[in-house]
C-alpha positions as CSV (number, residue, x, y, z in Angstrom):
1,M,-25.0,-4.5,4.8
2,E,-24.2,-2.0,2.0
3,L,-20.7,-0.5,1.7
4,H,-22.1,3.0,2.3
5,Q,-23.5,1.8,5.6
6,L,-20.1,0.4,6.6
7,M,-18.3,3.6,5.7
8,E,-17.4,5.5,8.8
9,M,-15.3,8.5,7.8
10,G,-15.5,10.8,10.8
11,D,-16.2,14.3,9.7
12,M,-15.4,13.6,6.1
13,E,-18.4,13.3,3.7
14,T,-18.7,10.1,1.7
15,T,-19.2,12.3,-1.3
16,T,-15.5,13.2,-1.1
17,F,-14.8,9.9,-2.8
18,G,-17.9,9.7,-5.0
19,P,-20.4,6.8,-5.1
20,L,-18.7,3.8,-3.4
21,D,-21.7,1.5,-2.9
22,K,-21.4,0.0,-6.4
23,Y,-17.6,-0.5,-6.3
24,V,-16.2,-3.4,-8.3
25,P,-12.5,-4.1,-8.0
26,A,-10.8,-3.3,-11.3
27,N,-7.2,-3.4,-12.6
28,D,-5.8,-3.6,-16.1
29,N,-3.1,-6.0,-15.1
30,K,-3.1,-9.4,-16.9
31,A,-2.4,-12.7,-15.3
32,A,1.3,-13.5,-15.1
33,S,2.7,-14.9,-18.3
34,G,5.0,-17.3,-16.5
35,D,8.1,-15.7,-18.2
36,D,10.8,-16.1,-15.5
37,L,13.4,-14.4,-17.6
38,L,14.6,-10.8,-18.3
39,Y,16.6,-9.8,-21.4
40,D,19.7,-7.6,-21.6
41,F,20.0,-5.6,-24.8
42,L,23.6,-4.9,-25.9
43,P,25.0,-2.9,-28.8
44,T,27.0,-4.8,-31.4
45,A,30.1,-3.6,-33.3
46,D,28.1,-3.1,-36.5
47,G,25.6,-0.8,-34.8
48,G,22.9,-3.5,-34.2
49,V,21.6,-4.8,-31.0
50,S,21.9,-8.3,-29.5
51,F,20.1,-9.7,-26.5
52,S,20.9,-12.3,-23.9
53,R,18.6,-13.9,-21.3
54,R,19.1,-13.6,-17.6
55,E,17.2,-15.2,-14.8
56,R,15.1,-13.2,-12.4
57,L,16.8,-12.4,-9.1
58,G,15.7,-14.7,-6.3
59,D,12.5,-16.8,-6.3
60,W,8.9,-16.0,-6.8
61,M,6.0,-16.0,-4.3
62,Q,2.3,-16.7,-5.1
63,T,0.0,-13.8,-4.6
64,Y,-3.6,-13.8,-3.5
65,T,-4.9,-13.6,-7.1
66,G,-2.7,-16.5,-8.2
67,R,0.1,-14.6,-9.8
68,K,3.8,-14.8,-9.5
69,F,5.8,-12.0,-7.8
70,W,9.5,-11.7,-7.4
71,P,10.0,-9.6,-4.2
72,M,13.7,-9.3,-4.9
73,D,13.2,-8.5,-8.5
74,P,9.9,-6.6,-8.7
75,R,8.3,-5.4,-11.9
76,A,5.6,-2.7,-12.0
77,D,3.4,-4.8,-14.3
78,E,3.3,-7.6,-11.7
79,V,1.9,-5.3,-9.0
80,L,-1.9,-5.7,-8.5
81,I,-4.0,-3.6,-6.3
82,E,-6.2,-6.5,-5.3
83,D,-3.1,-8.4,-4.0
84,I,-2.0,-5.4,-2.0
85,A,-5.5,-4.8,-0.5
86,H,-6.0,-8.5,0.5
87,S,-2.6,-9.0,2.0
88,L,-2.6,-5.8,4.0
89,S,-6.1,-6.5,5.3
90,L,-4.7,-9.7,6.9
91,Q,-1.6,-8.2,8.5
92,C,-1.9,-6.7,11.9
93,R,-0.1,-3.6,12.9
94,Y,2.6,-3.6,15.7
95,A,3.4,-7.2,15.0
96,G,0.1,-8.2,16.4
97,H,0.7,-6.7,19.8
98,C,-2.6,-4.9,19.8
99,L,-5.6,-5.2,22.1
100,R,-7.8,-5.9,19.0
101,F,-6.9,-6.9,15.5
102,Y,-6.0,-3.7,13.5
103,S,-4.8,-4.1,10.0
104,V,-2.2,-2.3,7.9
105,A,-5.0,-1.9,5.3
106,E,-7.2,0.1,7.8
107,H,-4.2,2.1,8.9
108,S,-3.6,3.0,5.2
109,V,-7.2,4.0,4.6
110,H,-7.2,6.3,7.6
111,L,-4.1,8.0,6.3
112,A,-5.5,8.4,2.8
113,R,-8.8,9.9,4.0
114,H,-7.1,12.2,6.3
115,L,-4.8,13.4,3.6
116,R,-7.5,13.8,0.9
117,W,-7.5,17.5,1.4
118,Q,-3.8,17.7,0.5
119,G,-4.6,16.4,-3.0
120,V,-5.3,13.2,-4.9
121,E,-1.7,12.3,-5.4
122,V,-0.8,12.8,-1.7
123,A,-3.9,10.7,-0.6
124,L,-2.9,7.9,-3.0
125,W,0.6,7.9,-1.6
126,G,-0.9,7.7,1.9
127,L,-3.0,4.7,0.8
128,L,-0.1,2.9,-0.8
129,H,2.8,4.0,1.5
130,D,2.9,0.5,3.0
131,A,2.2,-1.4,-0.2
132,S,5.6,-3.1,-0.2
133,E,4.5,-4.9,3.0
134,A,2.1,-6.9,0.8
135,Y,5.2,-8.6,-0.6
136,L,7.7,-8.2,2.3
137,V,5.4,-8.3,5.3
138,D,5.0,-5.6,8.0
139,V,8.3,-5.7,9.9
140,P,8.4,-3.7,13.3
141,R,10.4,-0.5,13.2
142,P,13.0,-1.7,15.7
143,V,13.7,-4.7,13.6
144,K,14.1,-3.2,10.1
145,P,17.6,-1.7,10.6
146,H,19.0,-5.0,11.6
147,L,17.7,-7.0,8.6
148,P,20.5,-6.8,6.0
149,G,19.0,-6.1,2.6
150,Y,15.5,-5.3,3.8
151,K,15.6,-1.5,3.2
152,E,16.9,-2.1,-0.3
153,A,14.2,-4.7,-1.1
154,E,11.6,-2.3,0.3
155,S,12.8,0.5,-1.9
156,K,12.7,-1.7,-5.0
157,V,9.2,-2.9,-4.4
158,M,8.0,0.7,-3.6
159,A,9.6,1.9,-6.8
160,A,7.6,-0.8,-8.7
161,V,4.4,0.3,-6.9
162,C,5.1,4.0,-7.7
163,E,5.7,3.2,-11.4
164,R,2.6,1.0,-11.6
165,F,0.3,3.6,-10.1
166,G,2.0,6.7,-11.5
167,L,3.2,8.1,-8.2
168,S,6.2,10.3,-7.5
169,S,9.2,8.2,-6.6
170,T,9.6,10.0,-3.2
171,M,7.1,9.8,-0.4
172,P,5.7,13.3,0.2
173,A,6.8,14.8,3.6
174,V,3.2,15.3,4.6
175,V,2.6,11.5,4.3
176,H,5.7,10.7,6.4
177,D,4.5,13.1,9.0
178,A,1.0,11.7,9.1
179,D,2.3,8.2,9.3
180,N,4.1,9.1,12.5
181,R,1.3,11.2,14.0
182,I,-1.3,8.5,13.5
183,I,0.6,6.4,16.1
184,G,-0.9,8.8,18.6
185,D,-4.4,7.8,17.5
186,E,-3.5,4.1,17.4
187,L,-2.3,4.1,21.1
188,V,-5.9,3.4,22.2
189,N,-5.3,-0.1,20.9
190,L,-2.1,-0.7,22.8
191,A,-1.5,-1.4,26.5
192,P,-0.4,1.9,28.2
193,M,3.4,2.5,28.4
194,D,5.6,5.5,29.1
195,W,6.8,5.9,25.5
196,H,3.2,6.9,24.4
197,A,3.8,10.4,25.8
198,R,6.1,11.1,22.8
199,Y,3.0,10.9,20.4
200,D,1.1,13.9,21.7
201,D,0.0,15.3,18.3
202,P,-2.4,12.7,16.9
203,L,-4.2,13.1,13.6
204,G,-7.6,12.8,15.3
205,V,-8.8,9.8,13.3
206,N,-11.0,7.1,14.8
207,I,-9.5,3.6,14.8
208,R,-12.3,1.1,14.0
209,C,-10.5,-2.2,14.1
210,W,-12.3,-3.5,11.0
211,Y,-12.5,-7.1,10.2
212,P,-10.1,-8.1,7.4
213,A,-12.9,-8.4,4.8
214,Q,-14.2,-4.9,5.6
215,A,-10.7,-3.4,5.7
216,E,-10.0,-4.9,2.2
217,E,-13.2,-3.5,0.8
218,E,-12.6,-0.1,2.3
219,F,-9.1,-0.1,0.9
220,L,-10.2,-1.0,-2.6
221,A,-13.1,1.5,-2.5
222,T,-10.8,4.3,-1.5
223,F,-8.3,3.4,-4.2
224,E,-11.0,3.3,-6.9
225,A,-12.5,6.6,-5.7
226,L,-9.1,8.3,-5.8
227,M,-8.2,6.9,-9.2
228,D,-11.6,8.1,-10.4
229,C,-10.8,11.6,-9.0
230,R,-7.5,11.5,-10.8
231,A,-9.1,10.5,-14.1
232,R,-11.5,13.4,-13.9
233,G,-8.7,15.8,-13.2
234,M,-9.7,16.6,-9.7
235,E,-7.1,17.9,-7.3
């Protein structure tokens, strides 16, 4: 089945994102060099510069594309969109306590498409707002405050993501608001409970529960289309 047949975008036209049926994942990152060291550059008394080596903080993890990534010491040039898309497509929202598998990647695509009318940059932030979870996993909201160091690590990885893709360092308020409101749409995939009543202002998106491979493809297609819009100077 072609991608344009798989695309289900509610009331949003496929043309919003341009031709997606010939999408080929693309990124200008190179394979990791294997250099595990950073360099500190220090001024010398004679006005010159000296440098000293320092090891990367923590250990590295292997990514889907076979690269090294230091989650405690992230670099923008080691962030790869294919790694993000693949990892998020295999991670289930709500720690897996859903009626059907529903990925972080699909959640992100719905946000991006809903926010497209707010501008390309906002939509990109919506697509990538959970990108740090590709390297730190999706931790349930009640758990995060009780994991020492997690918020700091999350901030560092997101800073690297923002630098890599040229996003503002602060999440737009409209993205944060949509990330909360979409919970109201996602409740159809959870067993009914009293707390659901708090989310009475949903976005109105249709949760599809895509298979991981489709979620990955939709994520990459949306990213490529938004980057193309940006390159053409579209708002």
